[in-house]
N, C-alpha and C positions, 0 to 999 in steps of 0.2 A: 620587608624581608626579601632577601635575594633569592633568585631562582636557583635551584639545585639541579643543574642539568645532567648530572652524572649519577643520580641516585636510583635510576630505573634499570640499570643493567643487570642481567643474570649473573649471579656469582657462583662460585664453586659450591656454596652451601645451598644452592637452589632456592633462593629467596626472591626471585624476580617478581613474582606476582605481588607479594606484599610490599616490595619496594615500589612497585607500580602504584600502590595505594597510598604512598606517602604524599605529602602536601603538594598540590599543583597550584602555582600562584600566577597571578596576572598583574600586569602593570597598566597604568593609564587611568584616565578619569573621563568618562563620557556620561552626561546626564540623560541622553536620549537612548532610544532602543535600537541603535545601529549595531549590526553584527560586526565583530572584528574581522580583519582580513584572514582568509584561509591560511593556516600555517604560521600566523604571526606569533612572535615570542612574547609571552606575558611574564613580567618580571616581579611584581610585588602587589599584594593586595593589602590595602590599609583598611582593616576590618572595622574601623570606626568612621570611615568615610563612605557615605552612601553612593557617591559617584563611582568610586573604585569598585565597590561591591556590585554595582549595576553592570559595570564593564565585565567583571568576572561572571556574572549571571548571563550576560549576553553571550559570552563565549561558551557557556554551558548549554544554553539553548542551541547554539550553532552545531554542537556535536551530538546532542541527544535528540532533538526534534526531527522526526522523519522528513524525508524529501519526496519528490516525485519518484516513482519507480525508475530504476535503471540509471539514476544519477550517480550513485556511489558504487564503485566496482566491488567493494567488500561485501555488499548486500545483495548482489545479483541472485544468489541462490535462493533468497527468500521469495522471489517472484516466480519461481518455477511452478508452472501449473498447466492445465489443459486449455487455457483461454487463448494462448499464443501458438503460432505454428512451430516455434522452436527452430530458429534459423541455424544454418550450418555453423555459424560463428558463435552461437550462444552456448558456450561450453558449460556454463553454470547450470543451465537447464538440462543439458544433455547428461551431465554427471548425476544430478539429483534424480532424474527420471530414467536413468539406465539406458539411454539411447546411444549405444555405441561406446559407452565409457563405464568404468567401474568407479563408484564413489569411494573416497577415502575419508578418514577422520580429519584430514587437513583441508577439506573442501569448504567447510562452513567455519570461517575463521575470523570472528569479530572480537575475539579475546586473544591477547598476546601475539598478535601479528607483528606488533612492535612493542618495545619496552619504554619508548619515549615517543611522544607525538601528540599533536592536538587536532589531527584531521579525523573526520568521521571514519570509523572502521579500524582505527589503529589499535584500540584496546578498550573495550567497554569498561574495564575497571579504572581506567583513567577518568572516564566520564563520571563514574560513581565516586571516585576520590574527590572530585571537585565539589560534589554535593555534600559528601561527608564533612569536608572541611568547613563549608559554609554553615551547615546545620549545627556544627559544634561551636563556631566562632560568633555567629550573629547574636545568639541569645545573651552573650556576655559583653556585647559591644555597647557603645554609648548612644546608639541610634534610638530614636523614639520608639515607643511600644508599637505604634502603627506601622512605622517603617520596617521594624523587625518582623512583624506579622506578615506583611505583604511580601517581603523578600523570602523569608524562610518557607512560606507556603508554596512558593514556586519551586524551590529546591527540593522539597519533599516530593512533589509530584514528578519532577524530572528524574529523581532517583528511582521512584517507582517505575517509571517508563523504561529506564535503562535496565533494571532488574527483570522486568517483564519480558523484554526482548531476549534476555539470556534464558529465562526459565522456559519460555515456549519453544526455544530451540534445543536446549540441553537437558531440561528437567531441573533437578536440584543442582545448585551451584554454590561455590564458596560465598558466604554471606558476610560482608563487611559493612558495618554501619557507623564506624567511627574512624576519624582520621588516624593514620598510622604514623608512628615515630620511626624514621629510618634507622635510628640508633637502637631501637628496641622493638623489632618486628615480631608480630604475633602470627605464627603459622596456623592456618586453618584448612580443613578439608571441605568437602561438599556438604552443604546442609540438605535436608530432605526437601522435596518439592513443597510439602505442606508448610514447613517452616518458612521457606522463601515466599510463598504466596501470602502467608499471614503477615509477613513483614511488608510486602507490597500493599496489602489492604490497609495496614496500619499507617503507612506513609500517605496513602490517598485519603484516609480519614483525617489525618492531620492537615493535609493540604486543604480539604474542604472546610475545616474549621477555621484555619488561618485566613483563607480567602473569602470567607463569608462577608458579603457586603462590599467587597472590593470591586471597583470598576476601573477600566482603563480607557485612556483617550485613544480613539481610533487612529487619529492622524500620526501620533508619535509612539503608541504602545501596542499597536495591533500585533497579535500573536502571543501576547502574554497569557498565561494560564489562569483559569477562573474556577470558581466553585462548581459551576456546571461541568467544566472539563473534568474535574476530579471525580464528581459523582458518576459521570458517564463512563469514565475510564475504569473506575471501580466495578461498575456493573459489567463491563466487558471482561475484566479479569475473572470475575466470578462466573461468567458464562463459560469461559475456558475451563475453569476448575471443575465445573459440573459436566463438561462435555467429554466424550469418549477418549480423547487424547490423554486426559488426566484422570478420567473416571471410567475406565473400560468396563464393559459388561461381559461377564463370563469369560475372562481371559485365563482363568485357572490359577492366577497368582494373586491378584489384587481384589479386594472386596468392593463391589459397586456400592456407592453411597447415594441413594436417591434424595437424601435431604439436601444435598448440594444444589439440586435444582430449585428447591424451595428458597434457599438462601439467595441464589442468583435471581430468582423471580422477584423477591422483595427489593433487591438492589436495583434491578432494572426498572421496576415500577417507580421507585423513588427517583431515579434519574429521569425517566420520561415525564413524570408529573412535575418535577422541578423545571425541566426545559419548557414545558407548556406554560407554567406559571411565569417564566422569564421571557415569554413571547417568542421563543424559537418556533419557527414554522418551516414547513417544506417550501422550497422555492416553487413558484408556480410553473416555471419552465425548466424542465430537466436539462435542456441543452445549454443553459446559461449558468449552471451551478458553478463551474470553475472560471467563468468569465466575469463573475460578479464578486466584488471584494468589499471588505469592510462591513460597516453596519448595514449596507444594502443587501448583504447576503444573510438572510434570516435563518439559514440552515447550518452554517459552519459553526462548529464548537471548538475544535482544536485545529489551529492553523499555523503553518510556517510561512512567514511573510517574505515575499520576494519583490524585487523591483528591476525594471529594465533601464533605469536611469541612474541608479546608484552603483558605484563600483563594489564588487564582491557580493552583490545581492541578486545576481541573475541565475537562471536555470536554463537547461538545454532542451527542455521538453518540446518546444515549438519546432526545433530542427529535427527532432526524432520522429515527430508524427507527420510532418509535411512530406509531400513528394520531393525527391531530389531534383537538382538542376537549377539553373539561373532563374527560371520563370517563377519558381515557388520557394527556393531557398532551403529545402530540406536536406538532411544528411544521408538519406538512404538507409537508415537504421531499420532493422527488422524486428525490433522489440515490441512494436505495437501493431502487429499483423494478426488479425483474428484467425483462429483455427476454425475448422468446420464445426467442432463441438461448440464453440462460442456462438457461431451463427445460428446453430440449431437450438440454442437455449432460449432464444426469443420466441415468445408465443405468437399466435395470430392476434389480430387487432382487438379481439374480444377476450383475450386471455386463454384461449384454447391452445394446448400444446400442439405443436405441428405434427406429432406422431399420433394424435388422437384420431380415431376413426371418424370419417365424414368431414374432415376439415377441407378447406379450399387451398391448402398449401400446394404450391407449384415448385418443385425442386429446381427447375430451370429459371423461372422468374421469381426467385426466392425472396425478393424484397417486397413483393406485393402483399398488402393486407396484413402486415406484421405489426407487432407492438411498436408504437411510435418511437421508442428508444432505439430501435434498430437503425432507423435513418438518422437519428440524432447522434449516434455513436459511430456507425460504420459508413465509410465512403466506399461505394461499390461502382462497378462499371456503368457509366452514364448517369450517375447520381449528381444532384446539385450539391456543391460544397463551396460556399463563399470563402475565397481567399484573396488577399491583396486588394480587398475592398470591392471585388467584382461579384455582385449578387447573383448574376446569371451564370457564373462559372460552373462547368460540369467536370467531374473527375472521370477520366478514362483509364482503365486498368487492363485492357486486353493485351495479350502478348503481341509484340512487335508494334505496339502503339508508337506514334511518331516521336513523342518526347523521350522514349527509350529508357526511362528510369522507373517504370511503373512496378508496383507491387499489386497483388490481387485485391487487397483491401487496405484501407487506412483507418486510423482512429481519429475522429473529429473532435473528441471531447476536450482536448487540451490545446486547441489551436485558437489563435486570435484572428477572426475573419477579416479585420481591416488592417492587419499588420503587413507592411510592404515586404516583399521578398528580401530586399537589401538589408532589412533590420532583423531578420530571423536569427542569424548567427550571433553568439555571444563572443564579442571581441574585446580583449582587455578587461574581462569580467563585467562588461556592460553589454546589454542587448537582450534579445529574446522577447518573450511576451510579458515577463514579469508577473505572471499569474501566481497568486498565493497557492500553496499546496494545502488542501483540506485533509487532514489526517483522520478526523472524525466528524461526522455530520449527523443531523437529526435522523436521516433515513436509516443510518446504522443503529441508532438507539432504538428506533421503532422495530427494526427487524430482529435485533437482539432480544427485545422484550417479547416479540411474537414467538420466537423460538422457546423462550422460557415458559410462556403460557402453554404452548403446545406440549412441551415435555412434562408439564405438571397436569395435563388432562383437560385444559381449557381450549378446546378446538375453536369454539366461537370467538373467544377473546383473541386468539391468534389470527383468525381471519379478519377480525376488525382492524388489527394493526396492519396486516399486509394490504388490506383494501385501501388504506390511506396512500400507500406507495403506488398502487395501480391506478387509483383515481388521478393522482398527480401526473402519472405517466400518460394520462389521457387514453388509457385502455377503455374500450366501451363495455358497458355492463353486460350486454348480450343476454343469452338465455341461462348462463351459468355463473352469475354473480362475479363478473370480471375474471372468470376462469377458476375462482375459488371453489365453485361447486364440484369440481372434479376431485377435490380432496375430501373424502368422507370419513377418514380415520387418522389417527396420529401419525402412522407411518407415511401415508400419502401426503399429509401436510408437512411432514419433515422434509420430504423430497421437494415439495413445492417451494418451501422457504429457501432451501439450498439453491434451487434454480433461480429464485427471485434475487438472491444475493449475487449470483453470478452475473445476472443482467444489470441490476441496479448499480453494482460497483465495478462494471466492466473496466479493466485496465487500471484500476485504482490500487492494485497490488494486494488485494484481499483474498483472491481465489485460492492461492496456494495455502495460505493460513487456514482457510475454511476446510479444505480437504484434509489437512493434517489434524485440525481440531476435532473433526467428526470421524476420524479414522477411515476416511474414504480414499485417501491418496493411493494406497497400494492396490485398490480395486481398479484403477485406471488401466486400460489395456488398449491394444491396437496401435494405431499410428497417429502422429500429430501432423496434420496437413490441412490444406484447404483447396477446393476446386476453384479455378479461375477461368476467365473467358479467353478464347482465341477467335480470330476471324474465321468465319465459316469456311470449311475446306473447299466448298464449291466456288470456283472462280475467285480464289483468295486475292490475287493481284488486283483484279477489277474492283472488288469490294473495298480493299484497302485504299485504293485511289478515291473511290466514292466517299469513304469515311473522312479522308484527310485532305482532300482538295478544298482550297479556300475560294469562296465565291467573290463576286465584285464588292460585296459589303464586308469582306474580311471575316466571314463566318465559315467554319469548316462544315462539311456535309454532315458529319456525325452529330454536331450540335443542333441540327434541325430535326433529328429523328424523334419519333414518339416511342420512348423506351418502354412504355407500358403497353404497347401494342405487340402482342405475341407474334404476329406474322412478321412485323418489322424486325423484332429482335431475333427471331429464328433465322431470318434471311441473312443477317450479318454476323451472328455470333454463335459459337458452340462452347459449352462449358466443359472443356476436357483438360485444361492445363492443371497440373498438380504442383503445388508449392509446399515446401516444408519437408519433414522427415517421413516420407511415405514408404521408405524401404526398411527402416529400423523401428521395430515395435517397442513400445514402452515396456520397461522391465524394472519396476520399482521394488526394492527390497523391503518387505513388510517389517522385518526385524530392525531396520535401521532408519526408516523414513520419519518416524514420529519423534524420536529424540536422537540428535546427532552426536557423533563422537567428539571428544575434546581434542583440539589440535595438539600435536606433539610438543610444540613450544610451550603451551600452557601446562601440560603435564610435567614438564621439566622444571617449572617454576616452584614447585613444592612437592616434597615426598608424600604429603598427605592427600594429594588429589588423585583420585582413582578414575580410570577410564570407564565409560558408559558400557553397560551390558550390550552385547551384540557388536561391539567395536574392539578390534585389536586385543582380544582376550580380556575385555573389561569386566569388572566385577560390581560396579556401582549401579544399583537399580534407580533410574531417574525418577521413579514414582514412590520410592520407599518412604 
């Protein structure tokens, strides 16, 4: 079948959306699981040839499977939250959080930003169209029953993932589940959120059945979806459906449905039990979760595979998290800079919140006696951070530090300790660390299950789940059961779980979704900033010289300091530098932040598509 390159244009009859749902075809035949080149043209799919279908499927993974945060410009808005300082250039965050900008319905635009395209973010309905075509064609192909089952199971789940992305952004959306004929287009409006969620669950149920007993070769098929992935994703979707974003309490318009939590609980128990039976386990070392790939990673459930040696398979996360400059190879990006709120979310080493009366928290020497995940995630002034294979390397972040490209804090989680600075940049689509992106891991399954247990009245069960996470983190039991003893009721446990998620999934792109899912996003207030170090004002020039002078052994004075000695630290540093949006307060619009407006180009694609309530005189209730 020849590609129809012109069938996706908007016409005077406003049928661009449905034209976008017409068949998208691919050419080529690859037996392995290599992703096609970004933007490559696909010409024809031979639906009776397994190699051609696999190539089509690979392309579908390419555009639907999530990436590292901040890799795709179209998705930047999804990562707006209070875990990052919100740099001056992060316009996506500023718009969403009302920091000096007013959000419009065109700011969240992953549908109809283009009417033809194969890149991520061009148009989610192109992604869905690929799945619809395959789901319709494969069952009538000449492939074996086993091949059909394995292929179609993946398409069902990929379609569910694409629709879930839309529904948690916009609420009810147009629901298309069959390939469209360009010569006989069917115009549709927005389906209710309930209808959409039911379809997503149906697709995930189908995927779980089709993929039952299916295993993949790690060397050539890593990243393919599994029954465990389908069950865990279904549990996650039902958690959303039960949560306040979709199930508001006392909003005066919608009826709260407590039974949704029971449904979510059952699904999350099933997912957790299945993962345990399949020998999924929490990794023993939190710091190596993203550094460990393939079967060695016992925690990863949904993975996007990357490589730093295969063309078109790299990512830029290493450059984004590293310090800039020739010594380290970083890009100077501000996307992974912790806010003060992020730093304060980490408990003390025994799980005690830092604001709890009687803790030993020191706001100046803030890193001491903290949850071990603090040092495993955050590189702070004077901390050890192995880069370029140098195990004794220390990171210095004070203002006017000699390397001159410092930020107040760095994220260590996605860096390769032994990667040379010269290999950090992705050049010609090759390079970087090649670390796989883990979209869903066992820790999330556990915390999702914990939340469902808590919301259905099982405080003890919820604590049992969270305790697993804290034990793995090597928090000490202390006098309050790893800090769990401070939660004595459902509301306190709800807050504890939310905080645990913020810490456990730091910079994994989940914080913004959690704030929206729990309807806590609009409650954020104040400023997004973080306090950093400067050289002590007393005798600054002398102290700068002492810090940066290299001795006969090639060691700078600062690298010989005992940074855990308060007298030494106070002699050289003052924590007065302010980074981030300290002058513009967060001002999130509660009427708009939970379901975004449809972009104008999408509304123009069909006369049946209504704008969302709260946006541009919209009339469509996203929860109807």
